[in-house]
N, C-alpha and C positions, 0 to 999 in steps of 0.2 A: 444386649445383655452380657455383662462380661466376667471374667472372671479373675482372681489370681491366682495363682499356684506357684512351689519353688518349681527348682530346676529337679528333682528327685521324683516327681509325680511325672513327666513325659513323658511319652510313648511317641513311638516311633508311627507314622499311616503304612507305612507299609507292615507293621505288626494289625491290622484289621482286617477282616475277611474280606477281596478285592470284588469294587464291582458294590458291594452293597453297601454301601455306606455314604446317607443322604446326610450333610452337611454346610455348616455355610461356615465362610470364613470371615474372619476380623480385626481388623487392628488391635492388639492386645496389649496387657503390660504385664512386663516380670517382674515383681517385684520383689528385688532381697537386701543385703546389706551387704556392705566394702566389710575389710579384717577392722576397722575401724567404725563399724555398727553404725554409717550414715546411711541412709536408706535410698537407696539405688533405683532406679528404674528403664528396663531397657527395654525397648519396642520391638517387640515380635509377632508374628501372623498367627491366628489361631481359629479352632474349627466351633461352634454349635453342634454341639448333637441334637434333631429334629427328628429324629426315623427312630418310632419304639419300639418297632416289629421286627428288630433283632434282639437276641436273648445277652450278647456279647455287645450289644451296645446299653442296651440298658442298665446292665452292668456297671459300665464307667458312667453313668451318667449318676449315675445312686451312690456311687465313687464319690464325685464332684472331681473326676479325671477330665481333662478337656485336652485334649488331641494337638497336639504341636505338628503343623505341616512344615516349618522353617522354625532354625533358628537363628538363621543370621539376622543381625540388628539394624534395623533400617535405620538406626540413629546413634550415634556415639550415646555411651550412658552420663543420664543425667544426675546429679544431684538433689533433693527434696530440697529446697528454702530448710532453712531451719526456722523453727516456729513450735511455737504455746497453745495451745486449747483455752478457752473461753469458757463464759460460762452460760454461752449461748449458743453451741452446738457451732460456733465462729474458731476461730484459728489469729494469730499475732503474728506477723512475721517479725526475726530479726534483725530490724536493723542491720547489726554490729556485723554481722554474718552472708550481707549481701557479698558476690560476685565486684570484682570494679569495672571487670567488661562490658561492654554494652552487649555483645550477644553471648557473651557467657550468661551473664540476669536472663535474659529474654528465652532463654533454653528454659532456665531453670524454674521462670516462673510459667512457661508454659507445663512443664512437666507438671511441677506441684499442682498447681489447679485439678487436670488432671486426676494429680490424686487423691487433693483435697474430694473435688465430687462424687468419687470413688467412694470416699471415706461417708459421705452426708453431711458433707459438710457445709456451714451458711455462711458466714459472711465473713471474707476476709480484711485484713488490717496490713495498710504496710506504711513506713516510715519509712520515708526517704531525707536524710538528712543536707545539711547545706552544701557540704565537699558533695555529696553523690548525686547533683543536683546531675549531670547527664543522665544515669536512665528512669528519669521521670517524664522523659517521650517513651519508651521504652513501656513503660506502666501502662501509663497511655494509651500507648494502638495494643494492650492487651484486656482494655477496655477496664479499666482502672475509672474512679474517678477521683477527681479532689476533694476530698474534704471538709478540710482545715489549712490553717499557716500558723506556724507560729514562726519566729526571729530565725531557730534552729535548724525546723526542718519543715519536710509540709506531710500530712497524712493523705494518702490513697485510697479507697477502700473498694472492692471488688462483695459481687452478692450471684451466688453461685447458681439455687436454684430458680428457673424461671417462674418469671411473675415477679409484680413488686415485690423492691427493693426494703425488707424491712429493719436497717439499720436506726440510731437511731441518727437525725440531723448534727450538722455543728452547731456551736452558743447558741440562740435567738433572741438571749437579754444579757443591757450590760446593767451593771447595779452600783447605783449612788445613792449619796446620804446625804443628808441635812442633820445637820447640829444645830437644838432653840435651847442657849445658854442663860441663863435668870441669874444674878444672882439675892442676895439678899433686901438689895439697894431697890429693888425689881427695876432693875436697868438689865439691854437684852446685848446680848455682845452681836454685834454685826460686822460686816464685811462692805468694800467700794471694791466691785474690781478691775479687773484691766481692763478687758478686753472680753468679751460675748454680748448678750443682749443687753444683763441689767446693764454695763455698763454703758451703753446706747443710752439708757433709760436715767441712767444718774441714781440709782436708786439706792439705798439700804438692803441691805438682806439677809441672813444667816447664811453661817459659813455653810459649801456644799461641793460634792469633788467626787470621785468614786474609786470602786473598793480597789486593789491589789489581789490580782494571784493569790489562791488557798488567805485572803483575807475574812476573819468574821465580820459583817455587820457594824458591830460595837465598836471592836477596834477603827474599823477606816473612819466610823465617827471619832472618835477621838485623836488619832494619828488628824484626820483632816483638821479638828481646832486646833493643835497641834503648831502644824506648819504653819498655817496663816494668821496668824494673832500670835500664837507661845502661850496660850492659856492650858494650862491643865486643869483635865477635868475626868470625871470619871458616871459612867452611865446604868441614868436609871430606867429607862422602857423609852421600847419603840414605840410613834405617838402616832401614825397613820405612817402608808403609805401608795404612793403613787403610778399609777401602770400606764403606760402610752407607747402606742405602737409607732413604726417608720421614724425613727427621732433621728437615726446616723447608721448610713451605707444598710438602708431596709432591716434593721434591729428594733426589736423592743428595748424600751427601758422600764427601769420600776426606779423608785426615785425611795429610801428610807425615813422619814425622820423620825429622828432621836431627841430624848428629852434629858440634857445630860448640865453634871451637876461640875460648875468650877471649883475647882482648889489653889487656883492661883488669879490673879486679879491684873499683874503686868500687860499690857501688850505690846504685840512685837511682835512686827507686819513680816511675812515672804513676800519681797516689794518681786518675784518672779511671775508673780500671781494677783498680788491683792498693790490695790494701787492708797487704801487706808482703811485702818477697825476699828475700834471703838464701843466701853459701853452706853449705849444710849440708852434717853431713861423710855421707861415702858411707853408714857402714854405716846411722846414723839412717836416713839418707832411705827404702835398702832395709823399716825394720825396720816402715815404715809398713803397719797393718793395713790398708791400702786394694788391696797386691799381694798381701797376700795373700787377700784375697776378689775378689777383681775379677782376673775370668779376663786380659783385653785389659789391663790395665794392667803386672799381672806377666810376658803374654809380652812389650811392650814394652823393659821395662826390662829384663828378661833380654838381650834384643836389645842391645838400647843397652850393657851392660854385654860383653857377648862381643865387642860392637865394641873400648869400652879395651884389654880382658887380650887384643884382639889377634888374637883368634876366629876372629873373623866380618868379615865383606868386604864394603860397602854399594858404594851405586851414585855415583858419580863423574861429575860432570861436563865436558862439554865442546860448546864453540860453536864451531859448526860453522857453513855457507852455503850453501844448497840454487838448484838451477840452476831445478829448475821454477817456485820463486814468489822465486828472489833474496832471500827474505828470510833475515837471522840467525836460528838458533833454535842452541836448548841443547838433547843428547844426552845421558841419564843412564844411563847401562850400568854391570853389576857391573866391579871394581878387578879387574885380572889384575894391576898393578904390585903393589910391595911395601903396607904397611898404612900405616895414617897412623903408628904407632910405628918405624917404622923407617924412611919418606923424605914428609914432611910433603912436600901434592903444596904450587904455586901459589897462595895467596889471592883468594877471587873476590870482590869486593865491589861 
């Protein structure tokens, strides 16, 4: 059992009755503050009293006063790394306050882990910036684990309690969108890609792509259509979504198929990704061999056509605010009101 005490609460071992003291020596932490209010840890030796028969010792124990054998520091005073507490009994280290020197970082990291363990903390999040890359081996040596990486940093984690780590894993999915766009002449907006599986097959397909970081599903669908074909659209509904695993680098993939309404009609392609794009007559699009041979493609197009013919209702989007995190969010839910042909929803751009 460890104790934390201030300098003013220490007693000298000579103050205790000689030959009557039964105690154990431990390495402990003296926690204090600099004049600047930064937390410091000074290792020292202390004792825990295990004998209850002596009134003096019992009195000391009741007051939670620990007996200092030696105030001699075992190492230099080390600053606790600057951090904030998260909502799950963990800590997030301030990456902008990390020491530049590896030896200073290693010492401060060990001091901090000891302090957080004493405070009952659980998960530790450590972001190391690209320009601080020399500190990564130090953190790994301290048994931190890689969590994820971005162009400007790497995130590492440490689980303090015994037992399996309960911190959330890194991102498990990538999110894609597909856009079914059909005009009043019953022509479908289709593209022929420059590369990828569909290019090898030579098929005409609906525009697809990945959404960007912090981008909404409906916004991503509108953007992809604009980038690939030059067509402006508005969002109507999410028609369906496909969930697949082991798609790229062991990650899963969710593809949201959206029904969009065209607002412009002149096609202009993005030549970096698209070989060609056009408005294709609906019958010609449906009669492509791929829709008969591929179960997934056939099913998706069938759902889209049912939506267009007013036989199917998809997921509409509504902007809401949650009091739990004060974030503006978008909720997708089954449409209970009139279908798109009967009542056009307000365009979401």
